[in-house]
PyMOL CGO cylinders between C-alpha atoms (Angstrom):
from pymol import cmd
from pymol.cgo import CYLINDER

trace = [
    CYLINDER, 6.55, -5.34, 34.97, 4.99, -3.24, 32.18, 0.3, 1, 1, 1, 1, 1, 1,
    CYLINDER, 4.99, -3.24, 32.18, 1.32, -2.31, 31.82, 0.3, 1, 1, 1, 1, 1, 1,
    CYLINDER, 1.32, -2.31, 31.82, 0.85, -4.69, 28.88, 0.3, 1, 1, 1, 1, 1, 1,
    CYLINDER, 0.85, -4.69, 28.88, 1.73, -7.61, 31.15, 0.3, 1, 1, 1, 1, 1, 1,
    CYLINDER, 1.73, -7.61, 31.15, -0.64, -6.41, 33.87, 0.3, 1, 1, 1, 1, 1, 1,
    CYLINDER, -0.64, -6.41, 33.87, -3.46, -5.62, 31.41, 0.3, 1, 1, 1, 1, 1, 1,
    CYLINDER, -3.46, -5.62, 31.41, -3.10, -7.80, 28.29, 0.3, 1, 1, 1, 1, 1, 1,
    CYLINDER, -3.10, -7.80, 28.29, -4.74, -6.46, 25.09, 0.3, 1, 1, 1, 1, 1, 1,
    CYLINDER, -4.74, -6.46, 25.09, -8.35, -7.50, 24.58, 0.3, 1, 1, 1, 1, 1, 1,
    CYLINDER, -8.35, -7.50, 24.58, -8.72, -6.41, 20.95, 0.3, 1, 1, 1, 1, 1, 1,
    CYLINDER, -8.72, -6.41, 20.95, -6.30, -6.37, 18.01, 0.3, 1, 1, 1, 1, 1, 1,
    CYLINDER, -6.30, -6.37, 18.01, -6.31, -2.55, 17.97, 0.3, 1, 1, 1, 1, 1, 1,
    CYLINDER, -6.31, -2.55, 17.97, -4.78, -2.60, 21.47, 0.3, 1, 1, 1, 1, 1, 1,
    CYLINDER, -4.78, -2.60, 21.47, -2.06, -4.98, 20.22, 0.3, 1, 1, 1, 1, 1, 1,
    CYLINDER, -2.06, -4.98, 20.22, -1.31, -2.59, 17.34, 0.3, 1, 1, 1, 1, 1, 1,
    CYLINDER, -1.31, -2.59, 17.34, -1.37, 0.41, 19.68, 0.3, 1, 1, 1, 1, 1, 1,
    CYLINDER, -1.37, 0.41, 19.68, 1.28, -1.22, 21.91, 0.3, 1, 1, 1, 1, 1, 1,
    CYLINDER, 1.28, -1.22, 21.91, 3.76, -2.06, 19.13, 0.3, 1, 1, 1, 1, 1, 1,
    CYLINDER, 3.76, -2.06, 19.13, 7.07, -0.18, 19.39, 0.3, 1, 1, 1, 1, 1, 1,
    CYLINDER, 7.07, -0.18, 19.39, 7.25, 3.06, 17.40, 0.3, 1, 1, 1, 1, 1, 1,
    CYLINDER, 7.25, 3.06, 17.40, 8.63, 2.46, 13.93, 0.3, 1, 1, 1, 1, 1, 1,
    CYLINDER, 8.63, 2.46, 13.93, 7.27, -1.09, 13.62, 0.3, 1, 1, 1, 1, 1, 1,
    CYLINDER, 7.27, -1.09, 13.62, 6.42, -1.66, 9.95, 0.3, 1, 1, 1, 1, 1, 1,
    CYLINDER, 6.42, -1.66, 9.95, 2.93, -2.92, 10.57, 0.3, 1, 1, 1, 1, 1, 1,
    CYLINDER, 2.93, -2.92, 10.57, -0.52, -1.94, 9.38, 0.3, 1, 1, 1, 1, 1, 1,
    CYLINDER, -0.52, -1.94, 9.38, -3.93, -2.77, 10.78, 0.3, 1, 1, 1, 1, 1, 1,
    CYLINDER, -3.93, -2.77, 10.78, -6.11, -3.88, 7.85, 0.3, 1, 1, 1, 1, 1, 1,
    CYLINDER, -6.11, -3.88, 7.85, -9.62, -5.19, 8.44, 0.3, 1, 1, 1, 1, 1, 1,
    CYLINDER, -9.62, -5.19, 8.44, -8.69, -5.96, 12.04, 0.3, 1, 1, 1, 1, 1, 1,
    CYLINDER, -8.69, -5.96, 12.04, -5.59, -7.99, 11.02, 0.3, 1, 1, 1, 1, 1, 1,
    CYLINDER, -5.59, -7.99, 11.02, -1.96, -7.06, 11.66, 0.3, 1, 1, 1, 1, 1, 1,
    CYLINDER, -1.96, -7.06, 11.66, -0.03, -7.01, 8.37, 0.3, 1, 1, 1, 1, 1, 1,
    CYLINDER, -0.03, -7.01, 8.37, 3.76, -6.65, 8.48, 0.3, 1, 1, 1, 1, 1, 1,
    CYLINDER, 3.76, -6.65, 8.48, 5.37, -4.60, 5.71, 0.3, 1, 1, 1, 1, 1, 1,
    CYLINDER, 5.37, -4.60, 5.71, 8.64, -5.78, 4.14, 0.3, 1, 1, 1, 1, 1, 1,
    CYLINDER, 8.64, -5.78, 4.14, 11.63, -3.44, 3.98, 0.3, 1, 1, 1, 1, 1, 1,
    CYLINDER, 11.63, -3.44, 3.98, 11.79, -1.42, 0.73, 0.3, 1, 1, 1, 1, 1, 1,
    CYLINDER, 11.79, -1.42, 0.73, 14.23, -2.47, -1.99, 0.3, 1, 1, 1, 1, 1, 1,
    CYLINDER, 14.23, -2.47, -1.99, 17.33, -0.40, -2.78, 0.3, 1, 1, 1, 1, 1, 1,
    CYLINDER, 17.33, -0.40, -2.78, 15.87, 0.85, -6.07, 0.3, 1, 1, 1, 1, 1, 1,
    CYLINDER, 15.87, 0.85, -6.07, 12.82, 2.11, -4.18, 0.3, 1, 1, 1, 1, 1, 1,
    CYLINDER, 12.82, 2.11, -4.18, 15.04, 4.07, -1.79, 0.3, 1, 1, 1, 1, 1, 1,
    CYLINDER, 15.04, 4.07, -1.79, 17.02, 5.57, -4.70, 0.3, 1, 1, 1, 1, 1, 1,
    CYLINDER, 17.02, 5.57, -4.70, 13.88, 6.70, -6.55, 0.3, 1, 1, 1, 1, 1, 1,
    CYLINDER, 13.88, 6.70, -6.55, 12.35, 8.05, -3.35, 0.3, 1, 1, 1, 1, 1, 1,
    CYLINDER, 12.35, 8.05, -3.35, 15.47, 10.14, -2.72, 0.3, 1, 1, 1, 1, 1, 1,
    CYLINDER, 15.47, 10.14, -2.72, 15.43, 11.56, -6.27, 0.3, 1, 1, 1, 1, 1, 1,
    CYLINDER, 15.43, 11.56, -6.27, 11.77, 12.54, -5.96, 0.3, 1, 1, 1, 1, 1, 1,
    CYLINDER, 11.77, 12.54, -5.96, 12.42, 14.07, -2.54, 0.3, 1, 1, 1, 1, 1, 1,
    CYLINDER, 12.42, 14.07, -2.54, 15.27, 16.21, -3.86, 0.3, 1, 1, 1, 1, 1, 1,
    CYLINDER, 15.27, 16.21, -3.86, 13.14, 17.62, -6.70, 0.3, 1, 1, 1, 1, 1, 1,
    CYLINDER, 13.14, 17.62, -6.70, 10.11, 18.23, -4.48, 0.3, 1, 1, 1, 1, 1, 1,
    CYLINDER, 10.11, 18.23, -4.48, 12.20, 19.83, -1.76, 0.3, 1, 1, 1, 1, 1, 1,
    CYLINDER, 12.20, 19.83, -1.76, 13.89, 22.25, -4.16, 0.3, 1, 1, 1, 1, 1, 1,
    CYLINDER, 13.89, 22.25, -4.16, 10.55, 23.30, -5.64, 0.3, 1, 1, 1, 1, 1, 1,
    CYLINDER, 10.55, 23.30, -5.64, 8.69, 23.59, -2.35, 0.3, 1, 1, 1, 1, 1, 1,
    CYLINDER, 8.69, 23.59, -2.35, 11.45, 25.53, -0.59, 0.3, 1, 1, 1, 1, 1, 1,
    CYLINDER, 11.45, 25.53, -0.59, 11.35, 28.14, -3.37, 0.3, 1, 1, 1, 1, 1, 1,
    CYLINDER, 11.35, 28.14, -3.37, 7.57, 28.33, -3.70, 0.3, 1, 1, 1, 1, 1, 1,
    CYLINDER, 7.57, 28.33, -3.70, 5.60, 26.99, -0.75, 0.3, 1, 1, 1, 1, 1, 1,
    CYLINDER, 5.60, 26.99, -0.75, 7.37, 25.63, 2.30, 0.3, 1, 1, 1, 1, 1, 1,
    CYLINDER, 7.37, 25.63, 2.30, 8.92, 22.38, 3.40, 0.3, 1, 1, 1, 1, 1, 1,
    CYLINDER, 8.92, 22.38, 3.40, 8.56, 18.66, 2.83, 0.3, 1, 1, 1, 1, 1, 1,
    CYLINDER, 8.56, 18.66, 2.83, 8.87, 15.82, 5.33, 0.3, 1, 1, 1, 1, 1, 1,
    CYLINDER, 8.87, 15.82, 5.33, 9.83, 12.22, 4.71, 0.3, 1, 1, 1, 1, 1, 1,
    CYLINDER, 9.83, 12.22, 4.71, 8.79, 9.87, 7.44, 0.3, 1, 1, 1, 1, 1, 1,
    CYLINDER, 8.79, 9.87, 7.44, 6.35, 7.07, 7.96, 0.3, 1, 1, 1, 1, 1, 1,
    CYLINDER, 6.35, 7.07, 7.96, 3.06, 8.46, 9.19, 0.3, 1, 1, 1, 1, 1, 1,
    CYLINDER, 3.06, 8.46, 9.19, 0.04, 6.56, 10.39, 0.3, 1, 1, 1, 1, 1, 1,
    CYLINDER, 0.04, 6.56, 10.39, -3.23, 7.30, 8.61, 0.3, 1, 1, 1, 1, 1, 1,
    CYLINDER, -3.23, 7.30, 8.61, -6.08, 6.31, 10.90, 0.3, 1, 1, 1, 1, 1, 1,
    CYLINDER, -6.08, 6.31, 10.90, -9.26, 5.48, 8.99, 0.3, 1, 1, 1, 1, 1, 1,
    CYLINDER, -9.26, 5.48, 8.99, -10.80, 3.67, 11.95, 0.3, 1, 1, 1, 1, 1, 1,
    CYLINDER, -10.80, 3.67, 11.95, -9.77, 1.47, 14.86, 0.3, 1, 1, 1, 1, 1, 1,
    CYLINDER, -9.77, 1.47, 14.86, -9.82, -1.44, 12.41, 0.3, 1, 1, 1, 1, 1, 1,
    CYLINDER, -9.82, -1.44, 12.41, -7.85, 0.20, 9.55, 0.3, 1, 1, 1, 1, 1, 1,
    CYLINDER, -7.85, 0.20, 9.55, -4.61, 2.06, 10.20, 0.3, 1, 1, 1, 1, 1, 1,
    CYLINDER, -4.61, 2.06, 10.20, -2.09, 2.34, 7.39, 0.3, 1, 1, 1, 1, 1, 1,
]
cmd.load_cgo(trace, "trace")
């Protein structure tokens, strides 16, 4: 039995906090909003931008990372 079963979430932030890593979900104004998968054209353009940025940054500044990151504005708004 996991801890979520023993201690069910009391607030929506706790629900969001217990979602599996990588879940495409945002917490907006205390509501869970699921994000759709990106289209193929989006992935293609993202890759082209990443290549150009990576080449520039490696020569001049450092490195670039591509990954979903959570931006926590508050316990009610996490994008």
